[in-house]
N, C-alpha and C positions, 0 to 999 in steps of 0.2 A: 393662712387667713383666707386666701382665695378658695381653697378647698372647702372652707367652712361656709362659703357663700356661692355654692354651685349655681350656675344659671344667672348670676348677677354680673353686670358689666364691671370688669376689674377697675375701670376708671371711676366708677361711682361708689366703690366700697368705702365706708367710713373708717379708714385706717387710724388706729389710736396713735397718740404721740409715742415716740421711742421709749421714753421713761416708763410709760404705762405698759408698753409691750414687754420690755425687759423685766419689769417687776412681776409680770404675770407668768413668767417662765417657771415651771415647777423645778424644785431642787433635784428631782429624779430625772429630769430631762437631760440628755447628753450635752445639750447646748449650755446648760447652766454654768459649769465651771469655765467654759470658753468665754461666755459673756462677762463673768466676773473678772477674768484676767485681762480682757480687752474691751473695757467699757466704752472708751472713746471711739474705738474703731467700730464697735457694734452700733453705736448710736449714729455715727456717720454713714455706715453702710445701710442701715435701716432707712434713714431719711432719703438716701440716694435711690434705693429701690422703690420706696413709696412714690417718689417723684417720677421715676420711669414708669411705674404701674399706672399712675394717673395720666401719663402721656401716651399710654398704650404702647410703650416701647421696652417693656421689661425683658421680654425674651430676647430681643435683638441685642440689648445692652449686656445681658448676661452671657450671650453667645460670644460677644467680642471680648469681654473680660475673661471668659473661659479659655481663651487661647494661652493662658498661663497655667492651666490645670495639668495634672500629671498625665491624663489621657492623651494629651497632644504629643507627648514624647514617643508614643508607640503607634501613632496613626499611620506612618509610612509602612511599618511592618504589617499592620492590620490590612492596609489597602492592597498589599502585594500577596497576601495569603488567600488562596482560593478555598472555597468551602468544600470542594471535593478533593481528597477523600477524608475530610474531617469526620470524626465519630459524632453522630447526632446526639447520642445519650451523654457523651463525655464533654460536649461543648460548654465552656464557661464564658459568659459574656464579660469582656473587659470593661464595659461601660457600667458604672456603679449607680448612677442616679440621673435625674432629669437635667441637672446642670452639665453633666458629662455629655448627655445627648445633644444639648444645645451647642456645646463647644465643638463636638465632633462634626455636626452638620455644618457649622460655620467654617470649620477647617476644610471640609469638602468643597464648599463654595469658593473659598480662597484658592484652593488647589486647582479647581476647574479653570478659574481665570488665569492662574499662573501657567497652566499647561497650554492654554490658548495663545497667550502673548509670547510664549517662549518657543513656539514652533517656527520652522523655517519660513521666512517671509513676514513674520509678525511686525518687523520694523515698518512695514507698509501700512499697518492698521491706521495710524494717525492720519496719513495722507488719504487713505481710502474713505475716511469719514468726514473729510473737510466740507463736503457738499451737503451735510446734514443741515436742514433749515433751522436756524436759531431764532428767527423771528416768530413770536407766538401766533401771529396771524397766518403765516405760511404753514406752521405746524397744524393749525386748525383746518386750513384748507386741505392739507394732505390727509388728515384724519377723516374729514368729510368725504373725500374722494374714495377712501377705502370702504366707508360705509355704503356709498352709492354702488360700488362694484359688488359688495356683498349682496345687495338687493337685486342685482341684475339676474334675469332669467332668460336672456336671449343668447343663443349659441353656447349653451353650457353642456358639460359632459354628463351631468346627472339627468336621468329620465324624469320628467315631470310626473308622468303617469305610470302606474304599475297595474298589472292584471290584464285580462282579456279585453277585447273590444266591447263586450257586453257587460263587463264588471270592472271598470277602471277605478282605481283609487289613487289619490295623490301620494307620490313617493314620500315616505316618512322623513327623508332628509329635507325635502322641499317644505313639508308641513312644519318641521321644526324651525326652519329658516323664516317662514312666514309668521310663525308664532312668537318670534322674538319681540320684546318690547322696544320702544324707542330708546329707553334708557340703556337696555342691554346692547343695542346696536351702537349707540354713541360711545359707550365705554369700550366696546370691541374695537372701534376705529382707532381710539387713542392707545389701547393696549397693543394693537398690531403695529402702530407707528413706533412705539417705544421698543417693542420687541425687535423690529428691524434695526433700529438704532443700536440697541445693546449687542445684537449679533454682529453688526458691522464693526463695532469698536472692540470686539473680542471679549465681551463680558456678558454672554447669554445667561439668563437666569434659569439654569437647568441643573439638576443634581449631578454630582460628579460622575456617578456610575449609572446614569440613565441609559437604558438600552435603546437601540434604534435611532440614535442621534449622531449625525455626521456634520461636522462644521466645514463649511466651504467658503473660501475667500472670494470676495468680489472686489473689483477694482474701484468701486465707488458706492456710496449710499444709494444713488439713483439707479445704478445697475441692479443692485439687489432688490430695490423697491419695484423696479419694472417687472421682475419675475414674480414678486409677491402680488402685485396688482393683477397680473395675468392669471395667477392661481385663484385669487378670490373672485375674479370676474367669471371664470369658467367652472369652478368647482364649488358647489354649495356645501358639499361635505366638509371641505376645508374650513368653511365659515362656521358651521354648527359644531364642529369637533371641539371647539373651545368651551362649549356649554357642558360637555360631559364631566361627570364627577370624577375626581382622581380615582384610579382603580382600587387603591388600598382602602380609601374611605367607602367606596361602593361595596367592596367585599365584606368589610366588617359590619356594615349596616344590614346586609342580607346574606350572611354566609351560607345559609341553606340554599337559597336561590342560586348563588354562585356555583355551588357544587352541582346542582341539577343542570345548570347551563353548560358546564364543562362536560357532564355526562352525555347530554343531548348532542353537543358538538361532536364528541367522539363517535357516537352512534351514526350521526349524519355523515361524518367523514368516511367511516367504514362503508356505509351504503354507497356513497359516491365513488369510492375506489372500485367497488364491485361493478357499478354501472359502467365505469370507464373501461374496466377490463372486458366487460361484455361487448362494448363498442369496438374495442381492438380485435376481439375474437371474430366479431361479425365482419369486420373489414378483411381480416386474414382469410376467413372462409370464403368470402365473396370473390377473392382474387386467387384462390388456391389453384383452380384449374389452369388459369393463365400462366401461373408460375411454373406448373409442371410442364406445360407445352413449350415453354421457353427454356427449359432446363438443358444445359449443355454438359454432358458427362465429362468433358475434358476440362471444364472450368474448375477453379478453386472454390470449394464449398464456402470459404470464408470471405470471398469477394464476389462482387456482382459486375459482370461485363457490361460496359456501356459504350462499346465501340460503334457509335453512330446509331444505336437503337434506343431511342427514347432519352429521357433525362434521368439523372441520378435521383434516387429518393432523397427527400430532405433529411437533414440531420435532426431526427426526432429525439426529444428528451427520453432518456431511458425509463423514467417513471412518470407516465402521464397522470398518475393518480395523486400526485403531490399537490392537492388543492384543498387547503385547510380553510374551513369556515371560521374557526377561532383565530382571529388575527392579532394575537397578543404580541408584544414586543419580544424580539428574539435578539440574542447577541450576534453580532456579525463580525467576521474575521477582518484582519488588517487589510487584506487585499480588496475586499468588498468595500470597506470604508474608504480606501484610497480611490477606487473606481468611482464611487458615488461623489466624493469630494471634488473630483476632477471632471465631472460631466459638464458639458457646455451649458450656459444659461438658456432659459426657455426661448429667448428671442434669437438664439444662435443654433438651437438644436435642430437635428434632422426631423422634419415633420413626421416621418415614418416611425419615429420612436414613440409616438402617441397615436396609435391606430384607433380609428373609430370602429364601432361594432360592425358596420357594413363591410369595411375592409377586412377585418378579421374573418368574417363569415365567408367572404370571397376566397380568401386564402385557404381556409379549411375545406370548403366545397371543392376547390380545384385539386387539393391534395387527395380528397376522397375519390375523385374521378380517376386519378392516377392509380388508385388502389382497386379500381373496378367497382366502386360503389356509386351508382347513379341515384339521383333524386327520384323517388317514386312519383308516379303521375298524380294529379290532383284528386282523382276519383278513389285512389287508395289511401283513405284517411288514416288508417292505423299505421300503414307503412310510412306515410309521410310524417306522422307524429313522432314515431320512433326515430326516423332519420333526423329530424330537426333536434330532438333531444340529444342525439349523439353529436350533432354539430355544436350545440350550445355547450356541452361538456368540454369538447376539445377547444372551443374558443376561450374557455375559462382557464386553460393551462397556458400561462404567459410564456414559459420556456418553449413550449411546443409551437406557439404562434410566432415567436421570435425566430425559431429555426426555419419555419416556412418563409418568413419574410427575408431572412438572410439568403435562402436558396433562390428565391425569386430575384433578388438583387444580383446574385451570382449569374443567373441565367441571362439577365439583361446585359451584364458586363461582357458575357461571352457571346453575345449576339443571338441569344435564344429567345428574346421576347422584346416587346416594345414598351412594357411598363404600364400598359393601360389598366391592368387588373390590380395594380399595387395601390 
């Protein structure tokens, strides 16, 4: 019936009485003999579904009732079967219809909650959420505070302006944030508040197999909220990300554009890799003569002597080109999930873990000096432009910058520096 009224609100459809509906079923319809054999059940089920449809709760009620369907008996096996190396042409979906889909997705939601509350330390969840504000006025005050932090543009990590000094434009992230309506902002505050609560009690509303999601335990609701407040205060990208359309819905709305975007990303990534390789070659060539003059024929080719002569080279990432423009969710391994879940809260973290651009630039420039690459003079505009492009590319490689930072800390620990440049 809903399919016959596409575009109409399901709560406003004039559903006919059960007796009229059953009488209208054709004798050739597979439902006909079932209705005849189970008349009372059919009428009761129909009336129940109409009531749920008018309450806009039909899908959720069918999903809950669907936990008795046959599909549920094989969900564990399906969840543990990886798609590789399944045969693409030979794959047969075990999900038969829309009711199976609703039931399967509900099973995943229940499983996600079960996994969360059954992990080690889950017994602390109830205690950890005891400071959740239960008074509506206190909840409203906290939601308003989140809205106010979202509006803040002082001491943020996002650049307000993009472009050159003569052609500056507002950062698209800032533009989106400023374009939010008062209604969107108000709902954002409450959504964020409830999201913190659900996460703190171990019931985050996230699909079971969502990638890029790591659950981390906090000792209290306020401790988690403190980090969330700091995030929204400093990052406007975190604020506007909730406005983005779900990736699947966005893809099916414009599949052609999605394909072109991926192709463009791949082309840009390849070009960026070549540029970084060129930067590395430039550095290597600039320092080649010094390396030859310092060569010791009695030293091991595989090792570099550092007996009191200069500092060790920083532990640079093997592949400086791993800089992807397309930031889609990726599966992360168990060790990485464990590391992320056990990182200290923002208010306890080492400030050097969140380096600003100036600090990153200083680290990269200092490293380039150790490689014999000096910054060109101001009058050499072409050389200075090329130099700064190389600096920017290296700054964008997080692994590389982290290696430089770690080397700087090690130098200080060993008495090799005073830390002024970190």
